[in-house]
C-alpha positions in Angstrom: -82.3 -17.4 58.6 -82.5 -13.6 58.5 -84.5 -11.8 61.1 -84.5 -8.2 62.3 -83.8 -8.2 66.0 -86.9 -5.9 66.4 -89.1 -8.8 65.2 -88.1 -10.8 68.4 -88.7 -8.0 70.9 -92.4 -8.9 71.4 -91.4 -12.5 72.2 -89.1 -11.4 75.1 -90.0 -10.2 78.6 -87.8 -7.2 78.1 -84.7 -6.1 76.2 -81.6 -4.0 76.7 -78.8 -2.7 74.5 -78.8 -1.0 71.2 -80.2 -2.9 68.2 -81.2 -0.5 65.5 -80.8 -2.1 62.1 -79.5 -5.3 63.6 -80.1 -8.3 61.3 -79.6 -11.8 62.8 -78.4 -14.5 60.4 -78.6 -17.6 62.5 -78.8 -19.0 66.0 -75.9 -20.6 67.9 -75.7 -22.6 71.1 -72.1 -23.8 70.5 -69.3 -21.3 71.3 -66.7 -23.6 69.6 -68.1 -22.7 66.2 -67.9 -19.5 64.1 -71.3 -17.8 64.1 -71.2 -14.5 62.3 -74.2 -12.2 63.0 -75.9 -15.0 65.0 -78.2 -14.8 68.1 -76.5 -16.7 71.0 -78.7 -19.1 72.8 -77.3 -20.1 76.2 -78.7 -23.4 77.6 -78.3 -24.3 81.2 -77.5 -28.1 81.4 -76.6 -30.5 84.1 -72.8 -30.2 83.6 -72.4 -26.7 82.3 -74.3 -23.4 81.8 -74.2 -21.7 78.4 -74.6 -18.4 80.1 -71.0 -18.7 81.3 -69.7 -18.5 77.7 -71.3 -15.4 76.3 -68.0 -13.6 75.8 -66.7 -16.6 73.9 -69.9 -16.5 71.7 -69.2 -12.8 71.0 -65.6 -13.7 69.9 -67.1 -16.2 67.5 -69.3 -13.6 65.8 -72.6 -13.5 67.8 -74.1 -10.1 67.8 -77.0 -10.6 70.3 -78.1 -13.0 73.0 -81.1 -14.5 74.7 -80.7 -14.3 78.5 -82.5 -16.0 81.4 -83.9 -13.5 83.9 -81.9 -13.5 87.1 -78.6 -14.7 85.6 -75.6 -12.5 86.1 -74.1 -10.9 83.0 -70.4 -11.4 82.5 -68.0 -8.7 83.6 -66.8 -6.5 80.7 -69.9 -6.9 78.6 -70.8 -3.7 76.8 -73.9 -2.0 78.0 -74.9 -1.6 74.3 -74.8 -5.4 73.6 -78.4 -6.4 72.5 -80.1 -8.8 75.0 -83.5 -10.5 74.9 -84.5 -11.5 78.5 -86.8 -14.5 79.1 -87.8 -16.9 81.8 -86.5 -19.9 79.8 -84.1 -19.8 76.9 -85.3 -23.1 75.4 -88.9 -22.1 75.4 -87.9 -18.8 73.8 -86.0 -20.8 71.0 -89.2 -22.7 70.3 -91.3 -19.6 70.1 -88.8 -17.9 67.7 -88.9 -21.0 65.5 -92.7 -20.9 65.4 -92.5 -17.3 64.4 -90.0 -17.9 61.7 -91.8 -20.9 60.4 -95.0 -18.9 60.0 -93.1 -16.1 58.3 -91.5 -18.4 55.7 -94.6 -20.6 55.4 -93.2 -23.7 53.6 -95.1 -27.0 53.3 -94.1 -28.9 56.4 -93.7 -32.6 56.4 -93.2 -34.3 59.8 -91.7 -37.8 60.1 -91.5 -40.1 63.1 -91.3 -43.8 63.7 -89.3 -46.4 65.7 -87.2 -47.2 62.6 -86.7 -45.7 59.2 -87.5 -42.1 59.9 -84.1 -40.8 58.7 -84.2 -42.9 55.5 -87.8 -41.8 54.9 -86.8 -38.2 55.5 -84.0 -38.6 52.9 -86.4 -40.2 50.4 -89.0 -37.4 50.8 -86.3 -34.8 50.3 -85.0 -36.5 47.2 -88.5 -36.5 45.7 -89.5 -33.0 46.8 -86.2 -31.5 45.6 -87.2 -32.4 42.0 -89.7 -29.5 42.1 -89.2 -27.5 45.2 -86.5 -25.7 47.3 -86.4 -28.2 50.1 -84.7 -28.3 53.5 -84.6 -31.2 56.0 -83.4 -32.1 59.5 -79.6 -32.3 59.5 -78.1 -35.2 61.5 -80.1 -36.1 64.6 -81.5 -32.6 65.3 -84.9 -34.0 66.0 -85.7 -33.1 69.7 -87.1 -30.1 71.5 -83.9 -28.1 70.9 -82.7 -29.7 67.6 -85.9 -29.3 65.7 -86.3 -25.6 66.4 -82.7 -25.1 65.4 -83.4 -26.9 62.1 -86.4 -24.6 61.4 -84.2 -21.6 62.0 -81.4 -23.0 59.8 -83.7 -23.0 56.7 -83.3 -20.3 54.1 -86.1 -17.9 53.6 -86.6 -19.3 50.1 -87.5 -22.8 51.4 -90.7 -24.2 49.9 -90.8 -27.6 51.6 -89.4 -28.3 55.1 -89.0 -31.9 56.2 -88.7 -32.4 60.0 -87.7 -35.6 61.7 -89.3 -36.0 65.2 -87.7 -38.2 67.8 -88.7 -39.0 71.3 -88.0 -41.1 74.4 -91.2 -40.4 76.4 -94.7 -39.2 76.2 -95.4 -35.6 75.4 -92.2 -35.0 73.4 -93.6 -35.5 69.9 -96.8 -33.6 70.8 -94.7 -30.6 71.6 -92.7 -30.8 68.4 -95.9 -31.3 66.3 -97.5 -28.2 67.9 -94.4 -26.2 67.1 -94.2 -27.4 63.5 -98.0 -27.6 62.7 -97.2 -30.0 59.8 -99.2 -30.2 56.5 -98.2 -33.9 56.3 -97.4 -36.2 59.1 -95.8 -39.7 58.6 -95.4 -42.6 61.1 -93.0 -45.1 59.4 -93.6 -47.9 61.9 -93.9 -49.0 65.5 -90.9 -50.9 66.9 -89.3 -51.5 70.3 -87.0 -48.5 70.8 -87.6 -46.8 74.2 -89.4 -49.8 75.7 -87.5 -49.0 78.9 -89.4 -45.7 79.2 -92.7 -46.5 77.6 -93.2 -50.1 78.8 -94.9 -51.6 75.7 -95.3 -51.3 72.0 -98.8 -50.0 72.7 -97.1 -47.2 74.7 -94.7 -46.5 71.8 -97.7 -46.3 69.4 -99.5 -43.9 71.6 -96.4 -41.7 71.8 -95.8 -41.7 68.0 -99.4 -40.8 67.4 -98.8 -37.5 69.1 -97.4 -36.4 65.7 -101.0 -35.6 64.7 -101.5 -33.2 67.7 -100.3 -30.2 65.6 -101.4 -31.5 62.2 -103.1 -28.7 60.2 -106.9 -29.2 59.7 -107.3 -31.3 56.6 -103.6 -32.2 56.6 -102.5 -35.6 55.3 -101.7 -38.4 57.9 -99.6 -41.2 56.4 -99.2 -44.4 58.5 -97.9 -47.9 58.4 -101.1 -49.7 57.3 -99.6 -53.1 58.2 -99.2 -52.2 61.9 -102.2 -53.5 64.0 -101.5 -50.9 66.6 -102.3 -48.2 64.1 -105.4 -49.9 62.6 -107.8 -47.8 64.5 -106.5 -44.6 62.9 -109.0 -43.8 60.2 -110.4 -40.8 58.4 -110.6 -39.0 55.0 -107.1 -37.6 55.5 -105.5 -40.9 56.6 -103.5 -42.8 54.1 -102.6 -46.4 55.0 -99.5 -47.7 53.3 -98.3 -51.3 53.1 -98.4 -54.7 51.7 -101.8 -55.9 53.1 -105.0 -55.9 51.1 -106.7 -53.4 53.5 -104.2 -50.6 52.6 -105.3 -47.5 50.7 -101.8 -47.5 49.1 -100.9 -51.1 48.5 -97.4 -52.2 47.4 -96.8 -55.1 44.9 -94.5 -56.7 42.3 -91.4 -56.6 44.6 -88.1 -57.6 43.0 -84.6 -57.4 44.6 -81.0 -57.5 43.3 -77.7 -56.2 44.5 -78.4 -52.8 42.9 -81.6 -52.3 44.9 -85.3 -53.0 44.6 -88.2 -52.4 42.2 -91.9 -52.3 43.1 -95.3 -51.0 42.0 -98.4 -49.5 43.5 -101.3 -51.8 43.0 -103.5 -49.2 41.3 -100.8 -48.1 38.8 -98.5 -49.4 36.2 -95.4 -47.3 37.2 -92.4 -49.4 38.2 -90.4 -47.6 40.9 -86.7 -48.3 41.7 -84.7 -47.4 44.8 -80.9 -47.9 44.9 -80.9 -49.7 48.3 -82.0 -53.0 49.8 -84.8 -54.0 52.1 -88.5 -54.7 51.9 -89.0 -52.1 54.7 -87.3 -49.5 52.5 -90.0 -50.1 49.8 -92.5 -49.0 52.3 -90.3 -46.0 53.2 -90.2 -45.1 49.5 -93.9 -45.4 49.3 -94.3 -42.8 52.0 -92.1 -40.5 49.8 -94.2 -41.2 46.8 -97.4 -40.3 48.7 -95.8 -37.0 49.8 -94.8 -36.4 46.1 -98.4 -37.0 45.1 -99.6 -34.6 47.8 -97.2 -32.0 46.4 -98.5 -32.6 42.8 -95.0 -33.7 41.6 -95.1 -35.4 38.2 -94.6 -39.2 38.2 -91.5 -39.0 36.1 -90.0 -36.5 38.6 -90.8 -38.9 41.5 -89.1 -41.7 39.7 -86.0 -39.5 39.2 -86.0 -38.5 42.8 -86.0 -42.1 44.0 -83.4 -43.2 41.6 -81.1 -40.3 42.5 -81.5 -41.1 46.2 -78.6 -40.4 48.6 -79.4 -41.7 52.0 -77.7 -41.2 55.3 -74.8 -43.7 55.8 -75.0 -47.1 57.6 -78.6 -47.8 56.6 -78.2 -51.1 54.6 -75.3 -49.3 52.9 -73.7 -51.6 50.3 -69.9 -51.6 50.1 -67.3 -53.6 48.1 -65.3 -55.7 50.5 -62.0 -57.5 50.2 -61.9 -60.4 47.8 -65.0 -59.0 46.1 -67.2 -59.6 49.1 -70.5 -57.7 49.4 -70.6 -55.9 52.7 -74.0 -54.5 54.0 -73.4 -51.9 56.6 -76.6 -51.5 58.6 -74.8 -50.6 61.8 -76.3 -47.2 62.6 -78.7 -48.6 65.1 -80.8 -51.7 65.9 -84.1 -52.9 67.4 -85.7 -56.3 67.1 -87.9 -54.9 64.3 -85.0 -53.5 62.3 -82.8 -56.5 62.9 -85.4 -58.9 61.6 -85.9 -56.6 58.5 -82.2 -56.6 57.9 -82.1 -60.5 58.1 -85.0 -60.7 55.6 -83.0 -58.4 53.3 -80.0 -60.6 53.5 -82.1 -63.7 52.8 -83.6 -62.1 49.7 -80.2 -61.7 48.0 -79.6 -64.1 45.2 -76.3 -65.4 43.7 -74.5 -65.7 47.1 -73.7 -69.1 48.4 -72.5 -67.7 51.7 -74.8 -65.3 53.5 -73.3 -64.1 56.8 -75.1 -62.1 59.5 -72.9 -60.3 62.0 -75.3 -59.4 64.8 -74.5 -57.4 68.0 -76.2 -56.2 71.1 -79.5 -54.2 71.0 -80.0 -51.6 73.8 -83.0 -49.9 75.5 -85.2 -52.9 75.3 -86.3 -53.0 79.0 -86.8 -56.0 81.2 -87.6 -58.4 78.2 -84.3 -57.7 76.5 -83.1 -61.4 76.7 -86.4 -62.7 75.3 -86.2 -60.2 72.4 -82.6 -61.1 71.6 -83.5 -64.8 71.6 -86.5 -64.2 69.4 -84.2 -63.0 66.6 -83.1 -66.7 66.1 -86.5 -67.5 64.7 -85.9 -65.1 61.9 -82.7 -66.5 60.6 -83.6 -67.9 57.2 -82.4 -71.3 55.9 -80.5 -69.5 53.2 -78.3 -67.8 55.7 -75.1 -69.9 56.2 -73.3 -68.2 59.0 -74.3 -66.1 62.1 -71.6 -64.3 64.0 -72.9 -62.9 67.3 -71.0 -60.1 69.0 -71.3 -58.9 72.6 -72.9 -60.1 75.8 -76.4 -59.6 74.7 -75.6 -61.0 71.2 -74.7 -64.2 73.1 -78.4 -64.8 73.7 -79.0 -64.9 70.0 -76.1 -67.4 69.6 -77.4 -69.6 72.4 -80.9 -69.7 70.9 -79.6 -70.5 67.5 -77.4 -73.4 68.9 -80.5 -74.9 70.5 -82.5 -75.1 67.3 -80.1 -74.6 64.5 -80.2 -76.5 61.2 -77.2 -78.6 60.1 -76.1 -76.1 57.4 -75.9 -73.1 59.8 -72.6 -72.2 61.5 -73.0 -70.1 64.6 -70.0 -68.3 66.1 -70.1 -66.4 69.4 -67.6 -63.5 70.0 -67.6 -61.3 73.1 -65.8 -58.5 71.3 -65.5 -57.1 67.8 -61.8 -58.0 67.7 -62.7 -61.6 68.2 -65.0 -61.5 65.2 -62.3 -60.4 62.8 -60.8 -63.9 62.3 -64.0 -65.8 61.4 -65.1 -62.9 59.1 -61.7 -62.9 57.4 -61.9 -66.6 56.5 -65.4 -66.1 54.9 -64.4 -63.3 52.5 -65.0 -64.2 48.8 -66.9 -63.1 45.8 -69.6 -65.6 46.7 -70.2 -64.0 50.2 -72.5 -61.3 51.4 -72.0 -60.1 55.0 -74.6 -58.1 56.9 -73.5 -56.0 60.0 -76.3 -55.0 62.4 -76.2 -53.8 66.1 -77.2 -50.9 68.3 -75.3 -47.6 68.0 -73.4 -48.2 71.2 -71.6 -51.2 69.6 -70.0 -48.9 67.0 -70.0 -51.9 64.7 -69.0 -49.8 61.7 -65.4 -50.0 63.0 -65.5 -53.7 62.3 -67.0 -53.1 58.8 -64.1 -50.7 58.0 -61.6 -53.5 58.4 -63.0 -55.4 55.5 -63.8 -52.6 53.0 -61.7 -52.7 49.8 -59.0 -50.0 50.4 -59.4 -48.6 46.9 -63.1 -47.9 47.6 -62.2 -46.1 50.8 -59.7 -43.9 49.1 -62.3 -42.7 46.6 -64.4 -41.1 49.4 
């Protein structure tokens, strides 16, 4: 970001200090980080108030600040220090991001969904980067503060901006969409995350559909065409993607091996490959292909983008384990939808006589959390030989499996990750594939790390 301080004056209620020829090169809200020539954005939170740390921000290189009217300035602050006064610093941040976005004017692609939005964002970036200067949401900067900071972090040469939009309640995605005014909006799927707040999958669908609130007139709206809760979304600018016959972009010819998956679009002969596992990731890749077509990227460049894909870690990430075991780290987060998808991926693998699912607790499922955990048992394929359930909620999965399990399935229940180490250790072999899946709070990747081949870890 590069903005003349004078460009922001009209967005503020008033200003003070001297700011002739002051060029701002970023926005900072964290006084622990070096921020040369940045605008300091103090945020008043429940536990601390960023206004108390202005002098620290100046020490880190900030050369101007936004300031909430009525807050006392720190003693010792120079009268010449440039200040933009406003009623609310977060609202001001959002307005600045809207201004900067219009100034740079990239093609904006907005992505939301209960599962897969980060992977889809990574795939779209990989395809778009083949032809365009592309910037995407970094980490989980996908809320009312993080997304504006993402916008302001893009360089002024950016041609395509990919924004991930997260939410926990109604109205949040609507706000983000109206800030971003996307050219393309994508809903990857409707799952169960945030059921505690929204009450039902119907409520989640309603909240996700807010992504269209700021969609530019005539913009492209890409949705999961296999999701009944989105079946009413129709129109000339709506693209339904999925495996069902009613989809406008139908997927076919799926093939899976340990190197990834291949597939085709029904109306074409091109065979696409992605270097990752999962039927659901084929759909995520199709969203990226659709965006590539919207951007008029050549088919061979789309193929290269998908094959060169580098996705965020812990999303069906394949690792070489001890004794040549295949480890599948899908421990970033979990919901019933994503856990079922991960189990389907494990079942699709060939050439492994032992298929082991290490399943942990899923959070934020509301009052029906026990039923949702128990329902997972129905989706354990006959080809899966072992299920190791970890945690107090994971125990519900184990209990349900024990009630209805087949003779060839071994079910092991562990209250802690430490307890799970012994049964996993005895299953390690070149004939074994082990899936790890649980909600973020379980930090299940610490268990995965104990079984990764040390030589592989040292190459990182």
